[in-house]
C-alpha positions in Angstrom: 28.4 71.8 22.6 27.4 68.2 22.9 23.9 67.4 24.2 23.2 65.3 27.2 20.3 62.9 26.5 17.9 62.1 29.3 18.6 59.0 31.3 15.9 56.5 30.4 14.5 54.3 33.1 13.9 51.3 30.8 16.4 51.6 28.0 16.8 48.5 25.8 19.7 47.6 23.5 20.1 44.8 21.0 22.4 44.0 18.0 21.3 44.8 14.5 20.4 41.4 12.9 22.0 42.6 9.6 25.4 44.0 10.7 25.7 43.4 14.4 25.9 47.1 15.4 24.2 48.1 18.7 20.7 49.5 18.4 19.3 51.3 21.4 15.7 52.1 22.3 15.2 54.8 24.9 11.4 54.1 25.2 9.7 50.8 25.6 6.9 52.3 23.5 9.1 52.6 20.4 8.4 49.8 17.9 11.0 50.5 15.2 14.4 51.9 14.5 16.9 52.4 11.6 20.3 51.0 12.2 22.8 53.9 12.2 25.5 51.7 10.4 23.8 49.7 7.7 20.5 51.6 7.4 18.4 48.5 8.0 14.8 49.2 9.0 14.2 47.1 12.2 11.0 46.0 13.8 11.1 45.3 17.5 9.4 42.0 18.5 9.7 41.4 22.2 13.4 41.0 23.0 14.5 40.6 19.4 14.8 42.8 16.3 13.7 41.8 12.8 15.0 43.4 9.7 12.1 44.4 7.4 13.8 46.6 4.8 16.4 49.2 4.0 16.1 52.9 4.6 17.2 55.2 1.8 20.1 57.6 2.5 19.1 60.8 4.1 19.4 63.8 1.8 21.4 66.7 3.2 18.9 69.4 3.8 21.3 71.4 5.9 19.1 71.3 9.0 20.7 72.6 12.2 19.0 69.7 14.0 20.5 66.2 14.4 19.9 63.1 16.6 20.9 63.8 20.2 19.9 67.5 20.1 18.2 68.4 23.4 16.0 71.3 24.4 13.0 72.4 26.4 9.3 72.8 25.5 7.0 74.4 28.1 9.6 73.8 30.8 10.0 70.1 30.0 13.3 68.7 28.7 13.4 66.6 25.5 15.9 64.9 23.2 15.6 64.1 19.5 16.0 60.4 18.9 14.7 59.8 15.4 13.8 61.5 12.1 11.5 61.0 9.2 12.2 62.9 5.9 9.2 63.5 3.7 8.9 64.7 0.1 6.0 65.9 -2.0 6.2 66.9 -5.7 7.7 70.3 -4.9 8.9 70.3 -1.3 10.6 68.4 1.6 10.3 68.5 5.3 11.4 66.7 8.5 9.5 65.2 11.4 11.8 64.7 14.4 10.9 62.1 17.0 11.3 63.7 20.4 11.3 62.0 23.8 10.6 64.0 26.9 12.1 63.4 30.3 9.7 61.5 32.6 9.5 60.6 36.3 11.1 57.3 37.1 7.7 55.6 37.3 6.7 56.7 33.8 7.7 56.2 30.2 9.2 59.2 28.4 6.5 60.9 26.4 6.8 60.8 22.7 6.2 63.8 20.4 7.1 65.2 16.9 9.1 68.3 16.3 8.3 69.2 12.7 10.7 71.4 10.7 9.5 73.0 7.5 10.9 76.1 5.7 12.5 77.3 8.9 9.3 77.0 10.8 8.7 74.5 13.7 5.8 72.9 15.5 5.5 70.5 18.4 2.8 67.9 17.9 1.6 64.9 19.9 -0.1 61.8 18.5 -3.7 61.5 19.6 -6.5 58.9 19.4 -9.6 59.5 17.4 -12.9 58.5 19.1 -14.7 58.6 15.8 -13.8 57.8 12.2 -11.7 60.4 10.5 -12.9 61.9 7.2 -11.8 60.1 4.1 -8.9 61.7 2.3 -10.8 62.1 -0.9 -13.5 64.1 0.9 -11.1 66.8 2.2 -11.2 70.1 0.4 -8.7 72.9 1.1 -10.5 75.8 2.8 -13.4 73.8 4.0 -14.2 73.3 7.7 -14.4 69.8 9.1 -15.1 68.2 12.5 -12.2 66.0 13.7 -11.7 64.8 17.2 -14.9 66.6 18.3 -13.5 70.0 17.3 -13.8 72.3 14.3 -10.8 72.7 12.0 -10.1 74.4 8.6 -8.3 72.3 6.0 -5.1 74.2 5.2 -3.4 71.8 2.8 -3.8 68.4 1.1 -0.8 66.9 -0.6 0.5 63.5 -1.7 3.8 62.8 0.1 6.2 59.9 0.4 8.7 58.9 3.0 12.1 59.6 1.6 14.3 58.4 4.4 14.4 57.7 8.1 17.0 57.4 11.0 17.1 56.6 14.7 14.3 55.4 17.0 10.7 55.6 15.9 7.4 55.1 17.7 5.9 53.3 14.7 6.8 51.6 11.5 7.9 53.7 8.5 5.4 54.6 5.8 4.7 52.5 2.7 7.0 52.8 -0.3 4.4 54.6 -2.3 2.7 58.0 -1.8 0.1 58.8 0.8 -2.1 61.8 1.6 -1.1 64.3 4.2 -3.6 66.9 5.3 -2.8 69.8 7.5 -5.6 71.5 9.6 -5.7 74.7 11.6 -8.2 76.2 14.1 -9.0 79.5 15.8 -6.9 78.7 18.8 -3.8 78.7 16.8 -3.3 75.0 16.9 -2.0 72.8 14.0 -3.1 69.2 13.3 -2.2 66.6 10.8 -4.0 63.6 9.3 -1.6 61.1 7.7 -3.2 58.5 5.6 -0.4 55.9 5.5 -3.1 53.4 6.4 -6.3 54.8 4.8 -8.4 52.8 7.2 -6.7 54.1 10.3 -5.1 57.5 9.5 -2.6 59.0 12.0 -3.8 62.1 14.0 -1.6 64.6 15.8 -2.2 68.0 17.4 0.2 70.7 18.4 1.2 74.3 18.1 3.8 76.3 16.3 7.0 77.1 18.2 9.9 79.4 17.6 13.5 78.2 17.2 14.7 80.5 20.0 12.2 79.4 22.6 13.3 75.7 22.4 16.7 76.4 24.0 18.3 73.8 21.8 21.7 72.3 22.5 23.9 70.0 20.5 23.0 71.6 17.1 25.1 70.7 14.1 28.4 72.4 14.1 29.2 74.5 11.1 25.7 74.0 9.5 25.9 77.3 7.8 29.3 76.7 6.4 28.2 73.3 5.1 25.3 75.0 3.4 27.6 77.3 1.5 30.0 74.5 0.5 27.3 71.9 -0.3 25.0 74.2 -2.4 27.3 76.1 -4.6 27.0 75.5 -8.4 27.0 77.2 -11.8 23.9 78.7 -13.2 22.5 76.2 -15.7 21.5 79.1 -18.0 24.6 81.3 -18.2 27.3 79.5 -16.2 27.7 82.2 -13.5 28.6 80.9 -10.0 25.6 80.7 -7.7 25.7 80.2 -3.9 22.7 79.2 -1.9 23.0 81.0 1.5 19.8 79.8 3.3 19.1 76.2 4.5 15.5 76.4 3.4 16.0 77.8 -0.1 13.9 76.1 -2.8 14.5 78.6 -5.6 17.3 81.0 -6.4 17.6 83.7 -9.1 20.8 84.1 -11.0 22.4 87.4 -10.3 23.7 87.7 -13.9 21.1 86.4 -16.3 18.1 86.5 -13.8 17.1 82.8 -14.6 15.0 81.2 -11.9 16.6 77.9 -10.7 14.8 75.2 -8.7 17.1 73.8 -6.0 14.4 72.0 -4.1 16.2 68.7 -4.8 19.0 69.8 -2.4 22.7 69.5 -2.7 22.4 66.1 -4.4 20.8 67.6 -7.5 22.9 66.8 -10.6 23.5 69.0 -13.6 20.8 67.4 -15.6 18.2 68.2 -12.9 19.3 71.8 -12.7 19.1 72.1 -16.5 15.6 70.8 -16.4 14.4 72.8 -13.5 15.1 76.4 -14.4 13.5 79.1 -16.6 14.4 82.5 -17.9 12.5 85.7 -17.1 12.2 89.0 -18.9 14.3 91.7 -17.3 12.0 94.7 -16.7 14.2 97.6 -17.8 17.9 98.3 -18.6 20.1 96.7 -16.0 17.2 94.9 -14.4 14.7 96.1 -11.7 16.3 97.8 -8.7 14.3 97.2 -5.5 13.9 100.3 -3.3 15.3 98.2 -0.4 18.4 96.4 -1.7 18.9 92.7 -1.5 21.1 91.9 1.4 20.2 95.0 3.4 19.4 94.5 7.1 16.9 96.5 9.0 15.7 96.5 12.6 11.9 96.1 12.8 9.5 95.0 15.5 7.9 92.1 13.5 6.0 89.8 15.9 2.6 88.1 16.0 0.2 90.5 17.7 2.5 93.5 16.8 4.4 93.4 20.1 7.9 92.4 21.1 11.4 93.8 20.7 12.8 94.8 17.3 15.0 92.3 15.6 17.4 92.5 12.6 15.8 91.3 9.4 17.8 90.8 6.2 16.2 91.1 2.7 16.8 87.8 0.9 14.2 87.9 -1.8 12.2 90.4 -3.9 9.0 89.8 -5.9 6.9 91.8 -8.2 3.3 90.6 -8.9 0.2 91.6 -10.7 -3.4 90.7 -10.8 -4.9 88.5 -13.4 -8.0 90.3 -14.8 -11.2 88.3 -14.6 -14.6 88.6 -16.2 -16.0 92.1 -15.6 -12.7 93.7 -14.7 -12.5 95.7 -17.9 -8.8 94.6 -18.4 -7.7 96.3 -15.2 -4.3 95.1 -13.9 -2.7 96.0 -10.6 0.9 95.6 -9.5 2.7 95.1 -6.1 6.1 94.6 -4.6 7.2 92.5 -1.7 10.5 91.8 0.1 11.2 88.5 1.7 12.9 89.1 5.1 14.8 86.6 7.2 16.0 86.4 10.8 18.0 83.4 12.0 15.9 82.8 15.1 12.5 84.2 14.0 12.3 82.8 10.5 10.7 84.6 7.6 8.5 87.7 7.2 7.4 90.0 4.4 7.8 93.7 3.9 5.1 94.9 1.5 5.0 98.0 -0.6 1.4 98.7 -1.6 -0.9 101.4 -2.8 -2.0 102.3 0.7 1.5 102.3 2.3 4.1 99.9 3.6 3.3 97.0 6.0 4.9 93.9 7.4 3.2 90.5 7.6 3.9 87.0 8.8 2.2 83.7 8.3 0.0 82.5 11.3 -0.4 78.9 12.3 -4.1 79.2 13.0 -7.2 79.9 11.0 -9.5 83.0 11.6 -13.2 82.3 12.2 -16.0 83.8 10.0 -17.7 86.7 11.6 -20.4 88.6 9.8 -19.0 90.1 6.6 -15.4 89.4 7.6 -13.4 87.2 10.0 -12.2 87.4 13.6 -8.6 86.6 14.7 -7.3 86.9 18.3 -10.2 89.1 19.3 -10.0 91.5 16.4 -12.7 91.9 13.8 -11.5 92.2 10.2 -13.6 93.4 7.3 -13.1 91.9 3.8 -11.8 94.4 1.3 -11.0 92.6 -1.9 -10.7 89.3 -3.7 -8.5 88.7 -6.7 -6.1 86.4 -8.5 -2.4 87.3 -8.5 0.6 86.2 -10.5 4.4 86.7 -10.2 5.9 88.9 -12.8 9.6 89.2 -11.6 11.8 87.9 -8.9 15.3 88.4 -7.4 17.2 86.6 -4.6 16.3 83.4 -2.7 13.0 81.9 -1.8 11.8 79.1 0.6 9.2 77.9 -1.9 9.5 76.5 -5.4 8.8 79.2 -7.9 6.9 78.1 -11.0 6.4 80.0 -14.2 2.9 81.3 -14.5 1.8 80.1 -11.0 -1.2 82.0 -9.7 -2.7 82.5 -6.2 -6.3 83.3 -5.1 -6.3 86.0 -2.5 -8.7 87.7 0.0 -7.6 90.8 1.8 -8.9 92.1 5.2 -8.4 95.2 7.3 -9.2 95.9 11.0 -12.8 96.9 11.2 -12.5 99.7 13.8 -10.5 102.9 14.1 -8.2 101.4 16.8 -7.4 98.3 14.6 -7.6 100.0 11.2 -3.8 99.5 10.8 -4.1 95.7 11.2 -3.9 93.5 8.1 -5.0 89.9 7.3 -4.8 87.9 4.1 -5.9 84.5 2.9 -4.0 83.0 0.0 -4.8 79.7 -1.7 -2.3 78.0 -4.0 -2.5 75.0 -6.3 0.5 73.0 -7.5 1.5 69.6 -8.7 1.8 68.5 -5.0 -1.7 69.6 -4.1 -3.5 72.6 -2.6 -2.9 74.8 0.3 -4.4 77.8 2.2 -2.1 80.1 4.2 -3.3 82.9 6.4 -1.0 85.8 7.3 -1.3 88.8 9.6 0.5 92.1 10.2 0.1 95.8 10.3 1.0 99.0 8.5 4.3 100.9 8.6 5.2 104.4 7.8 7.6 105.1 4.9 9.8 107.0 7.3 10.0 103.9 9.6 11.1 101.7 6.6 13.8 104.2 5.5 15.1 104.5 9.1 15.1 100.8 9.6 17.3 100.1 6.6 19.3 103.3 6.6 18.0 104.4 3.2 18.1 107.9 1.7 14.8 109.8 1.1 14.3 108.6 -2.4 11.4 110.2 -4.4 9.7 106.9 -4.7 9.2 106.7 -1.0 7.1 109.9 -1.0 4.1 108.0 -2.2 3.8 106.1 1.1 4.3 108.9 3.6 0.6 109.2 4.2 -1.0 105.8 3.4 -4.8 105.9 2.8 -5.6 103.1 5.3 -9.3 103.6 5.0 -9.9 103.3 1.3 -11.5 100.4 -0.4 -8.6 99.6 -2.7 -6.9 96.5 -3.8 -5.2 96.3 -0.5 -3.8 93.4 1.5 -2.6 90.5 -0.6 0.1 88.1 0.6 3.3 89.3 -1.1 2.1 92.0 -3.4 3.2 95.5 -3.8 1.5 98.4 -5.5 2.6 101.0 -7.9 1.4 104.5 -7.5 -1.9 105.0 -9.3 -2.1 108.7 -9.2 1.5 109.2 -10.4 1.2 106.8 -13.2 -2.2 108.2 -14.4 -0.9 111.7 -14.2 2.2 110.8 -16.2 0.3 109.0 -18.9 -2.2 111.8 -19.3 0.4 114.5 -19.3 3.0 112.8 -21.4 0.8 111.3 -24.0 0.9 107.8 -25.5 4.6 107.3 -25.7 6.2 109.8 -23.2 6.9 108.6 -19.6 9.6 111.1 -18.9 8.1 112.3 -15.7 8.2 108.8 -14.2 11.7 108.3 -15.6 13.0 111.4 -13.9 11.2 110.6 -10.6 11.9 106.9 -10.2 14.7 106.1 -12.7 14.8 104.3 -16.1 15.1 100.8 -14.6 12.2 101.3 -12.2 9.1 99.3 -12.5 6.9 102.4 -12.6 8.7 103.7 -15.7 8.8 100.3 -17.4 5.1 99.7 -16.8 4.3 103.2 -18.1 6.4 102.4 -21.2 4.7 99.1 -21.7 1.2 100.6 -21.2 1.8 103.6 -23.5 -1.0 103.5 -26.0 -2.9 100.9 -24.0 -5.5 101.1 -21.3 -5.0 102.9 -18.0 -5.8 101.3 -14.7 -5.6 101.7 -11.0 -3.0 100.2 -8.8 -3.6 98.4 -5.5 -1.6 96.5 -3.0 -1.5 93.5 -0.8 0.0 92.2 2.4 0.4 88.7 3.5 2.8 85.8 3.2 3.3 83.1 0.7 2.3 79.5 0.7 5.1 77.0 0.4 2.9 74.2 -0.8 5.0 71.8 1.2 2.5 70.2 3.5 3.7 68.7 6.8 3.4 70.4 10.2 4.0 74.0 9.1 
């Protein structure tokens, strides 16, 4: 269905000085535009346009959005009239220029709808009454005062403007890279400092929004089909055909050889890039690891911020196994977890976590909890810190909205609800470091019973589920990390003691020869024994922008 853009009160049109095509401005406040025909970057000077450069071609990121899409935000109608595409070293995102309808006596209000990893946020440019902190002084995780309010620094990355189109409220960014810092606060707001001009950084404030609540019209027709057609290619490791199914996928695992392939360059990536950007991984067991919840399975779960809301269908699109990296004083202990990446077309991504103290769901949150005593507070709930540790990916299957890197680690802090009525609530802080920069992501969720997981996905009562029927929510274990899953400590220890140094037959009979429990027992036979813990949270994309 075609969108109907708002009728501007003072629209202005002129011919492109390069090709003569008509260029229209819906707002008198807009100072620049990109010609839709010749891609010239045009600066508006009074009643004339001056060509100041050439915009690069937009890369096809398979976004469902396009110029002319209309919708509503807080009851006010808007239309998308421009777009900026950004890239960092390992990610890409969009900032859509939105114009709101306005009374006849006013100019349409300008805003930014940011689109990143299937998440959206509406932000408005704001003026700073005092000098912003210098980019070099920003440290991820620190709290800073900007605009007279307290914020936590969520990410600091070096980005560049890759391409632009349509009507813009300001000139495009410089050709080189510039620092983009994302901030969060306890009210759930998101804010961004863009240091295109280090002396006068741009400042915007907004809030996360869901795709469904925007009531969008005029979306790209056949966007899903274009995704399948535009992102099908052969595995650079074994030649098996691969098909990227999600618009936001940055990494995909070959179903045949299990190689991890970086597809963050989009559909335009050539064979040479794919050959450079992939790596193999060891297959844990004969035939590979088999997740308890199969890839592609769809389950109906009530996964919403705050724990309320109607159940939605969630499809398993990715699977991760992780382990801790022992540090000084850990006596060589190593703990393992599982997590399932879930996707819903309107709600985005969530995680189903299989941990030592039971199952749980978690989603990233847009805000930042505030310190409170020996823990933190979020949305009126007190959380007590349970564990700090460093984690690392050991095995993956499926598709992921972040770029997977061999050996990448995360620093995690887990929290649980501090009182009996909130003991089932979970919170996690995860910090990542990559070539692009650093990022802190908070995630929140709550526990699930194993029976609820089985019922949601229509699974049989497999023996492996028995470990989670009565989760020990109150224990001080290695609980809560973003995307981690625990293997059963008692079962493994019992098997290792009973079966001796090289016999894991009990675990093989219970979980199967290709299970991670059996494979870990076989690897550890003759080595140290250790406990297993778990984690719940989400995963940082490292992409910057208005996430």
